[in-house]
C-alpha positions in Angstrom: -5.6 105.7 0.8 -9.3 105.1 0.8 -10.3 101.8 -0.7 -13.0 101.5 -3.3 -16.0 99.4 -2.2 -16.0 96.0 -3.9 -18.6 95.7 -6.6 -21.4 93.4 -5.8 -21.8 90.8 -8.6 -25.4 90.1 -9.2 -26.7 86.6 -8.6 -30.3 87.3 -9.2 -32.1 84.8 -11.4 -32.8 87.3 -14.1 -29.1 87.7 -14.7 -29.0 84.1 -16.1 -32.1 84.1 -18.3 -31.6 84.2 -22.1 -32.4 87.5 -23.6 -35.2 88.1 -26.1 -32.7 88.6 -29.0 -31.7 85.0 -29.8 -28.6 85.4 -32.0 -26.2 88.0 -33.3 -27.2 90.1 -36.3 -23.9 91.2 -37.6 -23.1 94.8 -38.4 -19.3 94.4 -38.6 -18.0 93.8 -42.2 -16.7 90.4 -43.0 -12.9 90.1 -42.9 -11.9 88.9 -46.4 -8.2 88.1 -46.7 -8.1 86.8 -50.3 -8.0 88.8 -53.5 -10.0 87.7 -56.5 -7.0 85.9 -58.1 -6.4 83.9 -54.9 -10.1 82.9 -54.6 -10.2 81.8 -58.2 -7.1 79.6 -57.8 -8.6 78.0 -54.7 -12.0 77.4 -56.4 -10.2 75.9 -59.4 -8.6 73.4 -57.1 -11.9 72.6 -55.5 -13.4 72.0 -59.0 -10.5 69.8 -59.9 -11.0 67.6 -56.8 -14.7 67.1 -57.5 -14.2 66.5 -61.2 -11.0 64.6 -61.5 -10.2 63.1 -58.1 -13.7 62.5 -56.8 -15.1 61.7 -53.3 -15.7 58.2 -52.1 -19.2 57.5 -50.8 -18.7 54.3 -48.9 -20.8 51.6 -47.3 -24.1 53.0 -48.4 -25.4 51.5 -51.7 -28.5 53.6 -51.6 -26.3 56.8 -51.7 -24.5 55.5 -54.8 -27.9 54.7 -56.4 -29.2 58.2 -55.7 -26.0 59.7 -57.2 -26.1 57.5 -60.2 -29.8 58.2 -60.9 -29.1 61.9 -60.6 -26.4 61.7 -63.3 -23.0 61.5 -61.4 -20.1 59.5 -62.7 -19.6 56.4 -60.4 -16.3 54.5 -60.4 -16.6 51.8 -57.7 -17.5 54.0 -54.7 -15.9 57.1 -56.1 -18.3 59.8 -57.2 -17.1 62.4 -59.7 -19.2 65.2 -61.2 -18.9 68.4 -63.3 -18.1 71.3 -60.9 -20.7 73.6 -62.5 -23.4 70.9 -61.8 -22.3 70.5 -58.2 -22.3 74.2 -57.7 -25.8 74.5 -59.3 -27.1 71.9 -56.8 -25.5 73.7 -53.9 -27.3 76.9 -55.1 -30.6 75.2 -54.2 -29.7 75.2 -50.5 -30.9 78.3 -48.7 -28.4 81.1 -48.0 -30.3 81.8 -44.8 -32.8 79.8 -42.8 -34.5 79.8 -39.4 -34.3 76.9 -37.0 -37.5 77.1 -34.9 -37.2 76.5 -31.2 -40.2 75.3 -29.1 -40.1 78.8 -27.6 -40.5 81.1 -30.7 -38.5 83.9 -28.9 -35.5 81.5 -29.1 -35.7 80.9 -32.9 -32.3 81.4 -34.6 -31.6 82.5 -38.1 -28.5 80.9 -39.6 -26.7 82.3 -42.7 -26.4 85.8 -44.1 -25.1 88.2 -41.5 -26.3 86.1 -38.6 -24.1 84.3 -36.1 -25.3 81.7 -33.6 -23.2 80.4 -30.7 -23.5 76.8 -29.4 -21.4 75.0 -26.8 -18.9 72.2 -27.1 -20.0 68.9 -28.7 -18.8 65.4 -28.2 -16.5 65.3 -25.2 -16.3 62.0 -23.3 -14.9 63.6 -20.2 -15.9 66.5 -17.9 -13.9 68.6 -15.4 -14.8 71.1 -12.7 -12.9 72.6 -9.8 -14.9 70.7 -7.2 -14.8 67.1 -8.6 -11.9 67.2 -11.1 -11.7 65.2 -14.3 -14.0 62.2 -14.8 -16.1 60.5 -17.5 -19.2 62.4 -18.4 -22.5 61.0 -17.0 -26.1 61.9 -17.2 -26.0 64.1 -14.2 -23.2 66.2 -15.7 -25.0 66.2 -19.1 -28.2 67.6 -17.6 -26.4 70.3 -15.6 -24.5 71.4 -18.7 -27.7 71.6 -20.8 -29.3 73.7 -18.1 -26.3 76.1 -18.0 -26.3 76.4 -21.8 -30.1 77.2 -21.6 -29.6 79.8 -18.9 -26.6 81.6 -20.3 -27.6 84.7 -22.3 -24.6 84.5 -24.6 -25.4 81.0 -25.9 -28.2 80.8 -28.5 -28.3 77.1 -29.2 -27.7 74.1 -26.9 -26.1 71.7 -29.5 -26.5 68.0 -28.5 -23.6 66.0 -27.0 -22.4 68.7 -24.6 -20.7 65.8 -22.9 -21.1 62.0 -23.4 -23.3 60.5 -20.7 -21.1 57.4 -20.4 -23.3 55.8 -17.7 -26.1 55.3 -20.2 -25.9 52.5 -22.8 -24.6 53.8 -26.2 -27.7 52.4 -27.9 -30.0 54.3 -25.6 -28.2 57.5 -24.7 -29.3 59.5 -27.8 -32.9 59.2 -26.6 -32.0 60.6 -23.1 -29.9 63.4 -24.6 -32.5 64.6 -27.1 -35.3 64.4 -24.4 -33.1 66.4 -22.0 -32.5 69.2 -24.6 -36.3 69.2 -25.3 -37.4 69.5 -21.7 -34.6 71.2 -19.8 -34.3 74.0 -22.4 -36.5 75.7 -24.9 -33.6 76.8 -27.2 -32.9 75.1 -30.5 -30.7 72.0 -30.5 -29.3 69.2 -32.6 -30.3 65.6 -33.1 -28.3 62.3 -33.1 -26.4 61.0 -36.1 -24.3 58.0 -35.2 -26.8 55.5 -36.7 -29.7 55.9 -39.1 -32.2 54.7 -36.5 -30.9 57.3 -34.0 -31.2 60.0 -36.5 -34.8 58.8 -37.2 -35.6 58.8 -33.4 -34.4 62.4 -33.2 -36.6 63.5 -36.1 -39.6 61.5 -34.7 -39.2 63.2 -31.3 -38.9 66.6 -33.0 -42.2 65.9 -34.7 -43.8 65.1 -31.4 -42.5 68.3 -29.8 -43.2 70.7 -32.6 -46.1 69.0 -34.5 -46.2 67.7 -38.0 -47.6 70.9 -39.5 -44.8 73.0 -38.1 -42.2 70.5 -39.1 -43.5 70.3 -42.6 -42.9 74.0 -43.1 -39.8 74.8 -40.9 -36.4 73.5 -39.8 -36.8 72.4 -36.2 -33.8 70.1 -35.8 -30.4 69.5 -37.5 -27.8 66.8 -37.5 -24.0 67.6 -37.3 -21.7 65.1 -39.1 -18.1 64.8 -40.1 -16.7 63.5 -43.3 -14.1 60.8 -42.9 -11.3 62.9 -44.5 -9.4 62.6 -46.7 -12.0 62.4 -49.5 -14.3 59.9 -47.9 -18.0 60.2 -47.0 -19.2 57.2 -45.0 -22.7 55.9 -44.4 -23.1 57.8 -41.1 -23.1 61.0 -43.2 -25.2 59.9 -46.1 -27.8 58.2 -43.9 -28.0 61.3 -41.7 -28.5 63.4 -44.8 -31.2 61.1 -46.0 -33.1 61.2 -42.7 -32.8 64.9 -41.8 -32.9 66.4 -45.3 -35.4 63.9 -46.5 -37.7 65.3 -43.8 -36.9 68.9 -44.8 -34.6 69.4 -41.8 -31.1 70.7 -41.7 -27.7 69.1 -41.9 -24.3 70.4 -40.9 -21.4 68.6 -42.7 -17.9 69.3 -41.4 -14.7 67.9 -42.9 -12.4 67.4 -39.9 -8.9 67.8 -41.3 -5.6 67.6 -39.5 -3.2 69.1 -42.0 -0.4 66.6 -42.5 -2.6 63.6 -41.6 -6.1 63.8 -43.1 -5.0 66.5 -45.6 -1.8 67.6 -47.1 0.6 69.6 -45.0 -0.6 72.8 -46.6 -3.3 75.1 -45.5 -4.4 76.0 -49.1 -4.7 72.3 -50.1 -6.6 71.4 -46.9 -9.0 74.3 -47.3 -9.8 73.3 -50.9 -10.2 69.6 -49.8 -12.7 70.7 -47.1 -14.7 72.7 -49.6 -14.8 69.9 -52.1 -15.9 67.3 -49.5 -18.6 69.6 -48.0 -19.9 70.8 -51.4 -20.3 67.2 -52.6 -22.3 66.5 -49.5 -24.4 69.6 -50.0 -25.1 68.5 -53.6 -26.1 65.1 -52.3 -28.5 66.7 -49.8 -30.1 68.8 -52.6 -30.5 65.6 -54.7 -32.3 64.0 -51.8 -34.5 67.1 -51.2 -34.0 70.4 -53.1 -34.0 73.3 -50.7 -33.0 71.3 -47.6 -31.1 73.5 -45.1 -27.4 72.9 -45.3 -24.4 74.3 -43.3 -20.9 74.0 -44.8 -18.4 73.3 -42.0 -14.7 73.8 -41.6 -12.7 72.2 -38.8 -9.1 72.4 -40.0 -6.4 72.0 -37.4 -2.7 72.0 -37.6 -0.7 69.3 -35.8 2.6 68.6 -34.2 4.6 66.8 -36.8 6.8 65.4 -34.0 4.0 63.8 -31.9 1.0 63.8 -34.2 -1.1 65.7 -31.6 -3.6 68.4 -32.8 -2.7 72.0 -32.1 -5.3 74.8 -31.7 -5.2 78.5 -31.9 -2.3 78.3 -34.3 -1.9 80.7 -37.3 -2.7 78.1 -40.0 -6.2 77.2 -38.7 -6.8 80.9 -38.1 -6.0 81.7 -41.8 -8.2 78.7 -42.9 -11.2 80.3 -41.0 -10.8 83.5 -43.0 -10.3 81.7 -46.3 -13.2 79.3 -46.0 -15.5 82.0 -44.8 -14.8 83.9 -48.0 -15.3 80.9 -50.1 -18.5 79.8 -48.4 -20.1 83.2 -49.0 -19.2 82.9 -52.7 -20.8 79.5 -52.8 -23.9 80.9 -51.1 -23.8 78.5 -48.2 -24.1 79.2 -44.4 -20.8 78.4 -42.6 -19.9 76.5 -39.4 -16.5 77.0 -37.9 -14.9 76.0 -34.5 -15.0 78.3 -31.6 -13.1 78.6 -28.3 -10.6 75.7 -29.1 -7.6 74.7 -27.0 -5.4 71.8 -26.3 -4.9 72.9 -22.7 -6.1 70.6 -19.9 -7.3 73.4 -17.5 -8.4 77.0 -17.8 -4.9 78.4 -17.9 -3.0 81.0 -20.0 -2.6 78.5 -22.8 -6.4 77.9 -22.9 -7.0 81.6 -22.9 -4.6 82.4 -25.7 -5.6 79.5 -28.0 -9.3 80.0 -27.4 -9.2 83.7 -28.0 -7.2 83.4 -31.2 -9.5 80.6 -32.5 -12.7 82.4 -31.5 -11.7 85.8 -32.8 -10.9 84.5 -36.3 -14.1 82.5 -36.2 -16.0 85.7 -35.4 -14.3 87.9 -38.1 -14.5 85.2 -40.7 -18.3 85.3 -40.4 -19.1 81.8 -39.2 -22.9 81.6 -39.1 -23.1 78.6 -36.7 -20.4 78.2 -34.2 -20.2 74.9 -32.4 -17.7 74.6 -29.6 -18.2 78.3 -28.7 -17.8 77.4 -25.0 -16.5 74.6 -22.8 -13.9 73.0 -25.1 -10.7 71.6 -23.4 -8.1 69.0 -24.1 -8.5 69.1 -27.9 -12.2 68.4 -27.5 -11.9 65.4 -25.1 -13.2 67.2 -22.1 -16.0 69.7 -21.3 -15.0 72.1 -18.6 -17.8 73.5 -16.4 -15.7 76.6 -15.6 -14.5 76.8 -19.2 -18.1 76.8 -20.4 -18.9 79.8 -18.2 -15.7 81.7 -18.9 -16.0 81.3 -22.7 -19.7 82.2 -22.7 -18.8 85.3 -20.6 -16.4 86.4 -23.4 -19.0 85.7 -26.1 -20.8 88.7 -24.8 -17.9 91.0 -25.9 -17.9 89.4 -29.3 -21.6 90.0 -29.6 -21.2 93.6 -28.8 -18.4 94.0 -31.4 -20.4 92.1 -34.1 -23.9 93.4 -33.3 -23.3 97.0 -32.4 -20.1 98.2 -33.9 -19.4 102.0 -33.5 -22.5 103.9 -32.5 -22.5 107.3 -34.4 -25.9 108.5 -33.3 -26.5 112.0 -32.0 -26.6 110.6 -28.5 -23.2 108.9 -29.0 -21.5 112.2 -29.9 -22.6 113.6 -26.5 -22.6 117.3 -27.5 -24.7 118.3 -24.4 -22.0 116.7 -22.2 -19.3 119.0 -23.7 -21.6 122.0 -23.1 -22.1 120.9 -19.5 -18.5 120.0 -18.4 -15.9 122.7 -18.1 -12.3 122.2 -19.5 -10.3 120.1 -17.0 -13.5 118.8 -15.4 -14.9 115.3 -15.6 -17.9 113.6 -17.1 -18.7 111.2 -14.2 -21.8 113.1 -13.1 -22.9 114.6 -16.3 -26.4 114.1 -17.6 -25.1 112.2 -20.6 -23.2 109.8 -18.4 -26.2 109.3 -16.1 -28.4 108.5 -19.1 -26.0 105.9 -20.5 -23.9 104.5 -17.7 -25.8 101.2 -17.5 -25.2 100.3 -21.2 -22.2 102.3 -22.2 -19.6 99.5 -21.8 -19.6 95.7 -21.8 -18.9 94.5 -18.3 -17.7 90.9 -18.2 -19.4 89.2 -15.2 -16.3 87.1 -14.3 -13.6 89.7 -14.7 -12.3 91.4 -11.5 -11.3 95.0 -12.2 -11.2 96.2 -8.6 -8.1 97.1 -6.7 -5.9 94.5 -5.1 -7.1 95.2 -1.6 -10.7 94.6 -2.6 -9.7 91.4 -4.4 -7.9 90.2 -1.3 -10.8 91.0 0.9 -13.0 88.9 -1.3 -10.8 85.9 -0.9 -8.2 86.4 -3.7 -10.2 84.3 -6.0 -9.0 83.6 -9.6 -11.4 83.4 -12.5 -11.7 79.6 -12.3 -13.0 79.9 -8.7 -15.4 82.7 -9.7 -16.7 80.6 -12.6 -17.1 77.6 -10.3 -19.2 79.7 -7.9 -21.2 81.2 -10.8 -22.3 78.0 -12.4 -23.3 76.5 -9.1 -25.4 79.6 -8.3 -27.0 79.4 -11.8 -28.0 75.8 -11.2 -29.5 76.7 -7.8 -31.7 79.2 -9.5 -32.7 77.0 -12.5 -36.3 76.7 -13.4 -37.4 74.4 -16.2 -39.1 76.2 -19.1 -42.8 75.2 -19.3 -43.7 72.4 -21.6 -47.2 71.1 -22.4 -47.8 68.1 -20.2 -49.3 66.0 -23.0 -46.3 66.6 -25.2 -44.0 65.7 -22.4 -45.9 62.5 -21.7 -45.8 61.6 -25.4 -42.1 62.1 -25.5 -41.5 60.0 -22.4 -43.7 57.3 -23.8 -41.7 57.4 -27.1 -38.4 57.1 -25.2 -39.6 54.3 -23.0 -41.0 52.3 -26.0 -37.8 52.7 -28.1 -35.6 51.7 -25.1 -37.7 48.5 -24.8 -37.2 47.8 -28.5 -33.4 48.5 -28.6 -31.1 46.0 -26.8 -28.6 47.7 -24.4 -25.2 48.0 -26.0 -22.2 49.8 -24.6 -20.2 50.2 -27.8 
């Protein structure tokens, strides 16, 4: 039997350059799983938590002062407020806004029917086929930022794509923000772990974009987690005061392990997440009406035997759908998790869990998807191969979301039926020749050839193909152009701040 020639996978530089379209504009309808009665019951529970139970705003007297001056009920550090007032404050946040990148072609619109994919955030470890598992360092961090910049299916580079553990904790936010600003021209996030670090991020963004642009547009956002259950600490409120106070965006995500940081009930955990996030949104609008806000959901089930988080399970999948529906009713952009897994390597477990988690995130209508690519070990590790494999699959999600079913005259292919006889084939028809390059999504990492061709090519599995691809990408990387004066000003800022901040490793 004649063998088919092996397909030659392109490695040209242009294959790795981000496309002009910077995010997904959704055509697929949202998947709403709740009927009106169910939504009302959930919203009633949210209102009850905000009005009767309250949310603690702890370790930030200024936040309590702001709440009290606005008219909230303060009991110690517990903040309670009428639900209709909280919802009216949340209505001041934009349903849709644009985060401006330093390259205008990379601007992303968040909210509405738009979906933006960003990589993993916060992992202290990295792993790749060549060097194995290790603590993240600045070299790995820079490589990952470059890969996120180059990959056409990632629209945003996030911030802590891995922790650069070889840089003092007190300094690393400066190096991370500078790297995102100079090694990529896509939008990114800023630091949040201390108020001064958030301020450094905002100050650097003003250098990069200019005061006039920043006065009118969102150019940077912070991503924070509430300290569930029902606690908002000063990291969150100070970040809100810095980012939103400057007219920039904030993403607030209750991180709830059902059974630990929330009741062992998906409905209760979903309503708790909504209450925590909406109270933070209301606080942001008291700080500055109209400040961009993204309501987050990171709800995970857990093993009640070991206490370990589990991912890709049915309960978090359902929570994505439910909170997506509730966020739209509240008029707020939504952030959900992405390609999540507890697996330690890119194996079948990683594929199943990541696919189930990401698919529900997609259908639920998450507008900003952090952890879209690279997540391993429950978020403890960034996988180089996992980043490339996940991002490869994002292309298929983008086609489903952004294109749907084409019912144009060209799609019905009537001329092809007139050309091809019954029992014939369409391979050489004029319609096929016009459309063959764009008709089907072809994942770059999948091998669809016959077994003989695969064996001739070295019998490589997807991990090995991903390893080779990201190395080829880095070999072809070219930094996006940046005005030299801005770069010098940013470097001077980083150097000055490092001289002012003592080195600290915790």
